[in-house]
PDB file with SEQRES, HELIX, SHEET and CRYST1 records, atoms N, CA, C and O in Angstrom:
SEQRES   1 A   52  MET ALA LEU LEU LEU VAL VAL LEU VAL LEU ALA LEU LEU          
SEQRES   2 A   52  LEU GLY GLY LEU GLY PHE ALA VAL HIS VAL LEU TRP TRP          
SEQRES   3 A   52  ILE ALA LEU VAL VAL LEU VAL LEU TRP LEU LEU GLY PHE          
SEQRES   4 A   52  LEU PHE ARG ALA GLY GLU GLY ARG ARG TRP TYR ARG TRP          
HELIX    1 AA1 ALA A    2  ALA A   43  1                                  42    
CRYST1    1.000    1.000    1.000  90.00  90.00  90.00 P 1           1          
ATOM      1  N   MET A   1      16.650 -26.321  21.324  1.00  0.00           N  
ATOM      2  CA  MET A   1      15.663 -26.632  20.302  1.00  0.00           C  
ATOM      3  C   MET A   1      14.545 -25.583  20.289  1.00  0.00           C  
ATOM      4  O   MET A   1      14.120 -25.135  19.224  1.00  0.00           O  
ATOM      5  N   ALA A   2      14.071 -25.191  21.490  1.00  0.00           N  
ATOM      6  CA  ALA A   2      13.008 -24.195  21.570  1.00  0.00           C  
ATOM      7  C   ALA A   2      13.489 -22.851  21.037  1.00  0.00           C  
ATOM      8  O   ALA A   2      12.729 -22.129  20.392  1.00  0.00           O  
ATOM      9  N   LEU A   3      14.741 -22.514  21.302  1.00  0.00           N  
ATOM     10  CA  LEU A   3      15.287 -21.252  20.807  1.00  0.00           C  
ATOM     11  C   LEU A   3      15.339 -21.254  19.272  1.00  0.00           C  
ATOM     12  O   LEU A   3      15.075 -20.231  18.640  1.00  0.00           O  
ATOM     13  N   LEU A   4      15.669 -22.373  18.695  1.00  0.00           N  
ATOM     14  CA  LEU A   4      15.692 -22.491  17.244  1.00  0.00           C  
ATOM     15  C   LEU A   4      14.296 -22.310  16.649  1.00  0.00           C  
ATOM     16  O   LEU A   4      14.134 -21.663  15.614  1.00  0.00           O  
ATOM     17  N   LEU A   5      13.295 -22.883  17.308  1.00  0.00           N  
ATOM     18  CA  LEU A   5      11.916 -22.711  16.834  1.00  0.00           C  
ATOM     19  C   LEU A   5      11.462 -21.261  16.957  1.00  0.00           C  
ATOM     20  O   LEU A   5      10.785 -20.746  16.067  1.00  0.00           O  
ATOM     21  N   VAL A   6      11.826 -20.604  18.045  1.00  0.00           N  
ATOM     22  CA  VAL A   6      11.459 -19.194  18.228  1.00  0.00           C  
ATOM     23  C   VAL A   6      12.096 -18.338  17.141  1.00  0.00           C  
ATOM     24  O   VAL A   6      11.434 -17.471  16.570  1.00  0.00           O  
ATOM     25  N   VAL A   7      13.364 -18.570  16.850  1.00  0.00           N  
ATOM     26  CA  VAL A   7      14.052 -17.811  15.797  1.00  0.00           C  
ATOM     27  C   VAL A   7      13.407 -18.080  14.438  1.00  0.00           C  
ATOM     28  O   VAL A   7      13.238 -17.158  13.641  1.00  0.00           O  
ATOM     29  N   LEU A   8      13.049 -19.320  14.172  1.00  0.00           N  
ATOM     30  CA  LEU A   8      12.404 -19.662  12.905  1.00  0.00           C  
ATOM     31  C   LEU A   8      11.045 -18.980  12.770  1.00  0.00           C  
ATOM     32  O   LEU A   8      10.719 -18.448  11.709  1.00  0.00           O  
ATOM     33  N   VAL A   9      10.262 -18.994  13.830  1.00  0.00           N  
ATOM     34  CA  VAL A   9       8.947 -18.339  13.802  1.00  0.00           C  
ATOM     35  C   VAL A   9       9.107 -16.837  13.623  1.00  0.00           C  
ATOM     36  O   VAL A   9       8.356 -16.229  12.860  1.00  0.00           O  
ATOM     37  N   LEU A  10      10.066 -16.226  14.307  1.00  0.00           N  
ATOM     38  CA  LEU A  10      10.298 -14.787  14.136  1.00  0.00           C  
ATOM     39  C   LEU A  10      10.730 -14.461  12.702  1.00  0.00           C  
ATOM     40  O   LEU A  10      10.290 -13.462  12.133  1.00  0.00           O  
ATOM     41  N   ALA A  11      11.579 -15.289  12.128  1.00  0.00           N  
ATOM     42  CA  ALA A  11      12.015 -15.056  10.756  1.00  0.00           C  
ATOM     43  C   ALA A  11      10.837 -15.156   9.793  1.00  0.00           C  
ATOM     44  O   ALA A  11      10.724 -14.356   8.865  1.00  0.00           O  
ATOM     45  N   LEU A  12       9.968 -16.125  10.005  1.00  0.00           N  
ATOM     46  CA  LEU A  12       8.793 -16.259   9.132  1.00  0.00           C  
ATOM     47  C   LEU A  12       7.844 -15.079   9.283  1.00  0.00           C  
ATOM     48  O   LEU A  12       7.313 -14.570   8.296  1.00  0.00           O  
ATOM     49  N   LEU A  13       7.634 -14.647  10.522  1.00  0.00           N  
ATOM     50  CA  LEU A  13       6.736 -13.508  10.756  1.00  0.00           C  
ATOM     51  C   LEU A  13       7.284 -12.235  10.134  1.00  0.00           C  
ATOM     52  O   LEU A  13       6.558 -11.499   9.465  1.00  0.00           O  
ATOM     53  N   LEU A  14       8.571 -11.977  10.356  1.00  0.00           N  
ATOM     54  CA  LEU A  14       9.153 -10.746   9.812  1.00  0.00           C  
ATOM     55  C   LEU A  14       9.224 -10.796   8.293  1.00  0.00           C  
ATOM     56  O   LEU A  14       9.032  -9.772   7.637  1.00  0.00           O  
ATOM     57  N   GLY A  15       9.492 -11.953   7.723  1.00  0.00           N  
ATOM     58  CA  GLY A  15       9.496 -12.091   6.264  1.00  0.00           C  
ATOM     59  C   GLY A  15       8.117 -11.867   5.683  1.00  0.00           C  
ATOM     60  O   GLY A  15       7.971 -11.182   4.671  1.00  0.00           O  
ATOM     61  N   GLY A  16       7.109 -12.433   6.309  1.00  0.00           N  
ATOM     62  CA  GLY A  16       5.734 -12.227   5.858  1.00  0.00           C  
ATOM     63  C   GLY A  16       5.292 -10.789   6.012  1.00  0.00           C  
ATOM     64  O   GLY A  16       4.584 -10.250   5.161  1.00  0.00           O  
ATOM     65  N   LEU A  17       5.712 -10.170   7.102  1.00  0.00           N  
ATOM     66  CA  LEU A  17       5.358  -8.765   7.330  1.00  0.00           C  
ATOM     67  C   LEU A  17       6.015  -7.877   6.291  1.00  0.00           C  
ATOM     68  O   LEU A  17       5.396  -6.939   5.787  1.00  0.00           O  
ATOM     69  N   GLY A  18       7.265  -8.166   5.970  1.00  0.00           N  
ATOM     70  CA  GLY A  18       7.955  -7.379   4.946  1.00  0.00           C  
ATOM     71  C   GLY A  18       7.270  -7.501   3.594  1.00  0.00           C  
ATOM     72  O   GLY A  18       7.141  -6.512   2.872  1.00  0.00           O  
ATOM     73  N   PHE A  19       6.832  -8.695   3.248  1.00  0.00           N  
ATOM     74  CA  PHE A  19       6.120  -8.898   1.986  1.00  0.00           C  
ATOM     75  C   PHE A  19       4.801  -8.142   1.986  1.00  0.00           C  
ATOM     76  O   PHE A  19       4.440  -7.532   0.979  1.00  0.00           O  
ATOM     77  N   ALA A  20       4.071  -8.174   3.109  1.00  0.00           N  
ATOM     78  CA  ALA A  20       2.784  -7.482   3.191  1.00  0.00           C  
ATOM     79  C   ALA A  20       2.978  -5.974   3.067  1.00  0.00           C  
ATOM     80  O   ALA A  20       2.198  -5.301   2.394  1.00  0.00           O  
ATOM     81  N   VAL A  21       4.005  -5.444   3.708  1.00  0.00           N  
ATOM     82  CA  VAL A  21       4.268  -4.004   3.612  1.00  0.00           C  
ATOM     83  C   VAL A  21       4.639  -3.636   2.180  1.00  0.00           C  
ATOM     84  O   VAL A  21       4.237  -2.581   1.690  1.00  0.00           O  
ATOM     85  N   HIS A  22       5.395  -4.487   1.509  1.00  0.00           N  
ATOM     86  CA  HIS A  22       5.768  -4.239   0.118  1.00  0.00           C  
ATOM     87  C   HIS A  22       4.519  -4.193  -0.766  1.00  0.00           C  
ATOM     88  O   HIS A  22       4.391  -3.313  -1.616  1.00  0.00           O  
ATOM     89  N   VAL A  23       3.615  -5.127  -0.568  1.00  0.00           N  
ATOM     90  CA  VAL A  23       2.372  -5.152  -1.353  1.00  0.00           C  
ATOM     91  C   VAL A  23       1.532  -3.915  -1.050  1.00  0.00           C  
ATOM     92  O   VAL A  23       0.944  -3.334  -1.962  1.00  0.00           O  
ATOM     93  N   LEU A  24       1.466  -3.505   0.210  1.00  0.00           N  
ATOM     94  CA  LEU A  24       0.688  -2.314   0.563  1.00  0.00           C  
ATOM     95  C   LEU A  24       1.272  -1.054  -0.069  1.00  0.00           C  
ATOM     96  O   LEU A  24       0.517  -0.163  -0.459  1.00  0.00           O  
ATOM     97  N   TRP A  25       2.593  -0.957  -0.179  1.00  0.00           N  
ATOM     98  CA  TRP A  25       3.204   0.194  -0.849  1.00  0.00           C  
ATOM     99  C   TRP A  25       2.801   0.243  -2.317  1.00  0.00           C  
ATOM    100  O   TRP A  25       2.524   1.321  -2.842  1.00  0.00           O  
ATOM    101  N   TRP A  26       2.763  -0.921  -2.995  1.00  0.00           N  
ATOM    102  CA  TRP A  26       2.352  -0.940  -4.401  1.00  0.00           C  
ATOM    103  C   TRP A  26       0.890  -0.550  -4.548  1.00  0.00           C  
ATOM    104  O   TRP A  26       0.531   0.164  -5.484  1.00  0.00           O  
ATOM    105  N   ILE A  27       0.039  -1.012  -3.631  1.00  0.00           N  
ATOM    106  CA  ILE A  27      -1.383  -0.647  -3.681  1.00  0.00           C  
ATOM    107  C   ILE A  27      -1.551   0.854  -3.456  1.00  0.00           C  
ATOM    108  O   ILE A  27      -2.348   1.503  -4.132  1.00  0.00           O  
ATOM    109  N   ALA A  28      -0.793   1.403  -2.500  1.00  0.00           N  
ATOM    110  CA  ALA A  28      -0.856   2.841  -2.236  1.00  0.00           C  
ATOM    111  C   ALA A  28      -0.388   3.632  -3.448  1.00  0.00           C  
ATOM    112  O   ALA A  28      -0.953   4.683  -3.751  1.00  0.00           O  
ATOM    113  N   LEU A  29       0.624   3.153  -4.139  1.00  0.00           N  
ATOM    114  CA  LEU A  29       1.117   3.844  -5.330  1.00  0.00           C  
ATOM    115  C   LEU A  29       0.072   3.837  -6.446  1.00  0.00           C  
ATOM    116  O   LEU A  29      -0.114   4.846  -7.126  1.00  0.00           O  
ATOM    117  N   VAL A  30      -0.604   2.714  -6.635  1.00  0.00           N  
ATOM    118  CA  VAL A  30      -1.655   2.628  -7.658  1.00  0.00           C  
ATOM    119  C   VAL A  30      -2.811   3.560  -7.320  1.00  0.00           C  
ATOM    120  O   VAL A  30      -3.332   4.241  -8.204  1.00  0.00           O  
ATOM    121  N   VAL A  31      -3.219   3.600  -6.057  1.00  0.00           N  
ATOM    122  CA  VAL A  31      -4.308   4.491  -5.646  1.00  0.00           C  
ATOM    123  C   VAL A  31      -3.910   5.948  -5.836  1.00  0.00           C  
ATOM    124  O   VAL A  31      -4.730   6.760  -6.266  1.00  0.00           O  
ATOM    125  N   LEU A  32      -2.675   6.288  -5.524  1.00  0.00           N  
ATOM    126  CA  LEU A  32      -2.206   7.657  -5.713  1.00  0.00           C  
ATOM    127  C   LEU A  32      -2.233   8.052  -7.186  1.00  0.00           C  
ATOM    128  O   LEU A  32      -2.643   9.164  -7.520  1.00  0.00           O  
ATOM    129  N   VAL A  33      -1.805   7.159  -8.065  1.00  0.00           N  
ATOM    130  CA  VAL A  33      -1.817   7.456  -9.500  1.00  0.00           C  
ATOM    131  C   VAL A  33      -3.256   7.640  -9.989  1.00  0.00           C  
ATOM    132  O   VAL A  33      -3.534   8.566 -10.752  1.00  0.00           O  
ATOM    133  N   LEU A  34      -4.167   6.773  -9.559  1.00  0.00           N  
ATOM    134  CA  LEU A  34      -5.568   6.918  -9.960  1.00  0.00           C  
ATOM    135  C   LEU A  34      -6.164   8.217  -9.447  1.00  0.00           C  
ATOM    136  O   LEU A  34      -6.932   8.870 -10.154  1.00  0.00           O  
ATOM    137  N   TRP A  35      -5.816   8.600  -8.219  1.00  0.00           N  
ATOM    138  CA  TRP A  35      -6.330   9.843  -7.652  1.00  0.00           C  
ATOM    139  C   TRP A  35      -5.809  11.040  -8.437  1.00  0.00           C  
ATOM    140  O   TRP A  35      -6.557  11.972  -8.731  1.00  0.00           O  
ATOM    141  N   LEU A  36      -4.517  11.010  -8.775  1.00  0.00           N  
ATOM    142  CA  LEU A  36      -3.951  12.121  -9.539  1.00  0.00           C  
ATOM    143  C   LEU A  36      -4.560  12.207 -10.933  1.00  0.00           C  
ATOM    144  O   LEU A  36      -4.823  13.306 -11.422  1.00  0.00           O  
ATOM    145  N   LEU A  37      -4.788  11.061 -11.584  1.00  0.00           N  
ATOM    146  CA  LEU A  37      -5.428  11.078 -12.902  1.00  0.00           C  
ATOM    147  C   LEU A  37      -6.843  11.633 -12.815  1.00  0.00           C  
ATOM    148  O   LEU A  37      -7.256  12.427 -13.660  1.00  0.00           O  
ATOM    149  N   GLY A  38      -7.580  11.220 -11.802  1.00  0.00           N  
ATOM    150  CA  GLY A  38      -8.923  11.760 -11.611  1.00  0.00           C  
ATOM    151  C   GLY A  38      -8.903  13.250 -11.358  1.00  0.00           C  
ATOM    152  O   GLY A  38      -9.758  13.983 -11.854  1.00  0.00           O  
ATOM    153  N   PHE A  39      -7.928  13.701 -10.586  1.00  0.00           N  
ATOM    154  CA  PHE A  39      -7.794  15.129 -10.308  1.00  0.00           C  
ATOM    155  C   PHE A  39      -7.490  15.906 -11.587  1.00  0.00           C  
ATOM    156  O   PHE A  39      -8.066  16.968 -11.823  1.00  0.00           O  
ATOM    157  N   LEU A  40      -6.593  15.381 -12.404  1.00  0.00           N  
ATOM    158  CA  LEU A  40      -6.215  16.095 -13.618  1.00  0.00           C  
ATOM    159  C   LEU A  40      -7.345  16.109 -14.643  1.00  0.00           C  
ATOM    160  O   LEU A  40      -7.584  17.137 -15.277  1.00  0.00           O  
ATOM    161  N   PHE A  41      -8.044  14.988 -14.817  1.00  0.00           N  
ATOM    162  CA  PHE A  41      -9.112  14.935 -15.806  1.00  0.00           C  
ATOM    163  C   PHE A  41     -10.328  15.750 -15.382  1.00  0.00           C  
ATOM    164  O   PHE A  41     -10.985  16.365 -16.223  1.00  0.00           O  
ATOM    165  N   ARG A  42     -10.631  15.760 -14.098  1.00  0.00           N  
ATOM    166  CA  ARG A  42     -11.805  16.505 -13.636  1.00  0.00           C  
ATOM    167  C   ARG A  42     -11.522  17.989 -13.481  1.00  0.00           C  
ATOM    168  O   ARG A  42     -12.450  18.796 -13.539  1.00  0.00           O  
ATOM    169  N   ALA A  43     -10.270  18.373 -13.284  1.00  0.00           N  
ATOM    170  CA  ALA A  43      -9.951  19.793 -13.093  1.00  0.00           C  
ATOM    171  C   ALA A  43     -10.233  20.591 -14.365  1.00  0.00           C  
ATOM    172  O   ALA A  43     -10.546  21.779 -14.287  1.00  0.00           O  
ATOM    173  N   GLY A  44     -10.128  19.967 -15.514  1.00  0.00           N  
ATOM    174  CA  GLY A  44     -10.380  20.677 -16.766  1.00  0.00           C  
ATOM    175  C   GLY A  44     -11.843  20.978 -17.003  1.00  0.00           C  
ATOM    176  O   GLY A  44     -12.160  21.830 -17.832  1.00  0.00           O  
ATOM    177  N   GLU A  45     -12.733  20.319 -16.316  1.00  0.00           N  
ATOM    178  CA  GLU A  45     -14.156  20.533 -16.532  1.00  0.00           C  
ATOM    179  C   GLU A  45     -14.689  21.744 -15.775  1.00  0.00           C  
ATOM    180  O   GLU A  45     -15.780  22.229 -16.074  1.00  0.00           O  
ATOM    181  N   GLY A  46     -13.934  22.235 -14.803  1.00  0.00           N  
ATOM    182  CA  GLY A  46     -14.332  23.450 -14.108  1.00  0.00           C  
ATOM    183  C   GLY A  46     -15.305  23.249 -12.968  1.00  0.00           C  
ATOM    184  O   GLY A  46     -15.721  24.238 -12.365  1.00  0.00           O  
ATOM    185  N   ARG A  47     -15.690  22.049 -12.641  1.00  0.00           N  
ATOM    186  CA  ARG A  47     -16.571  21.846 -11.503  1.00  0.00           C  
ATOM    187  C   ARG A  47     -15.862  21.011 -10.451  1.00  0.00           C  
ATOM    188  O   ARG A  47     -14.871  20.335 -10.727  1.00  0.00           O  
ATOM    189  N   ARG A  48     -16.390  21.074  -9.252  1.00  0.00           N  
ATOM    190  CA  ARG A  48     -15.752  20.333  -8.167  1.00  0.00           C  
ATOM    191  C   ARG A  48     -16.000  18.833  -8.344  1.00  0.00           C  
ATOM    192  O   ARG A  48     -17.124  18.404  -8.601  1.00  0.00           O  
ATOM    193  N   TRP A  49     -14.932  18.048  -8.203  1.00  0.00           N  
ATOM    194  CA  TRP A  49     -15.061  16.602  -8.351  1.00  0.00           C  
ATOM    195  C   TRP A  49     -15.067  15.878  -7.011  1.00  0.00           C  
ATOM    196  O   TRP A  49     -15.199  14.655  -6.948  1.00  0.00           O  
ATOM    197  N   TYR A  50     -14.920  16.662  -5.934  1.00  0.00           N  
ATOM    198  CA  TYR A  50     -14.964  16.050  -4.605  1.00  0.00           C  
ATOM    199  C   TYR A  50     -16.198  16.539  -3.873  1.00  0.00           C  
ATOM    200  O   TYR A  50     -16.754  17.582  -4.219  1.00  0.00           O  
ATOM    201  N   ARG A  51     -16.627  15.808  -2.877  1.00  0.00           N  
ATOM    202  CA  ARG A  51     -17.872  16.129  -2.179  1.00  0.00           C  
ATOM    203  C   ARG A  51     -17.667  17.005  -0.956  1.00  0.00           C  
ATOM    204  O   ARG A  51     -18.624  17.602  -0.463  1.00  0.00           O  
ATOM    205  N   TRP A  52     -16.449  17.096  -0.456  1.00  0.00           N  
ATOM    206  CA  TRP A  52     -16.249  17.874   0.755  1.00  0.00           C  
ATOM    207  C   TRP A  52     -15.743  19.217   0.409  1.00  0.00           C  
ATOM    208  O   TRP A  52     -15.507  20.036   1.298  1.00  0.00           O  
TER     209      TRP A  52                                                      
END                                                                             
């Protein structure tokens, strides 16, 4: 019985972790697209758009 509970808890943890990683990949993709758009729109103005 304890082994069944351990397997169930591991399955829930790994399933939740997989979902969280999937969501983080989508967030990273959106941030990358926004960064590239900002880079393209600001590059045409001829001044630096970053502070470093």
